[in-house]
N, C-alpha and C positions, 0 to 999 in steps of 0.2 A: 837786618834782621836783629831783633832785639832779644837778649838773653832773658829767658824766664826765670824768676827766683826758684830755687829749690824748694820742694814741699817737704816740710819736716815729717819725719817717719810717722806713719799712723795717722795722717791727716788727709783722708781720701779727697776732700773737695778742693784741695790745693791752696785754700786762703792762708795767708800768712801777714803777720804784723811785726815790724821792726821793734826790738826792744833795746838794741844798742847799736851804735856805729863806732867803730874803733879803728885805729890807724893801721893794724896789721891782721893779716889772716891767723897768725899764730895766737894772738890775743883773742881773736873771735873764736877759735877752735877751743882755747880754754874755757871760755865762757859757755860755749855749747856744751862741752863736757860737764861742767858744773850743773847746768840745766838738766841734762839727760841723767845725771846721777841723781837728781831729785825727781825723776819720773816725768819730766816734761819733754815735749816734743821741740826740738829746735835744729836750726841749720844755719849754714854760713853762706852768705851772698856776696861775691866780690867780682867786680869786672876786671880780673887780673890774669886772663887766660889761664884759669885753673890753677893758679898760684905760680905759674912759670914766669910771670912778669909782674912782679910786685910793685914796680914803678908805676903801674897804671891804677893803683889803688887810691888815687888822689881824692875821690869822693868818699873814701872810707870803705871799711868792710862792715856789712850789716850782719846782725845776728837776729834771725827770723823765728818766731813761734807761731804756732796755731792760736787763732783769736782766743780760745777757751783756756789756754795757758798763759795768756798775757799778764794777768793780775798776779799770779804766783811767781812768774818770771822777774816781773819788776820788784816784788818783794825780795826775792833772792838776791837780786843785783844790789839793791838798796843796802841789804844787809852786809853784802860783801864790801861795800864803799864805807861801812861803819866800823872800821878797823883803826887801831892805833896808828898814829901818824908815822912811825918808824917802819911799819909794815906797808903802809900806802906808798911810801917813797920807793920801794922796791918793785912797783908795778903790779899788773894783774896776776901774774904767776904766783909771786909771794902771797898776795892776798888769798888766792885760791888754796895754795898749799896751807897757810895759817888757819883758814876756815876749816879745812877737812882734816888737817893732821896736827894742828897745834903750832906754836911758834917755832919749836925746834930748839929754843933756847932754855937753859935751865939749869 
């Protein structure tokens, strides 16, 4: 029995496209949060027993969006990756925090 990818909220036909594949559910959840904060429909898809067995994430954790949101999602993800190198070294969470709340240094 194959697991069906989750449908992003507000996407009645159920069609999804992957816009990112990351190494952990937490990073995927952060990306989904950023996309949803920008009014996009997004969901996490992972074959990891609902997060209970992260060791099963060997194929990565996918971030899915509705096809109509794909272009905007890719723009937002590209913008999140265009951050100064010292922020990039801290991972996705630091990039997201910096993009939404500033660097916190000052």
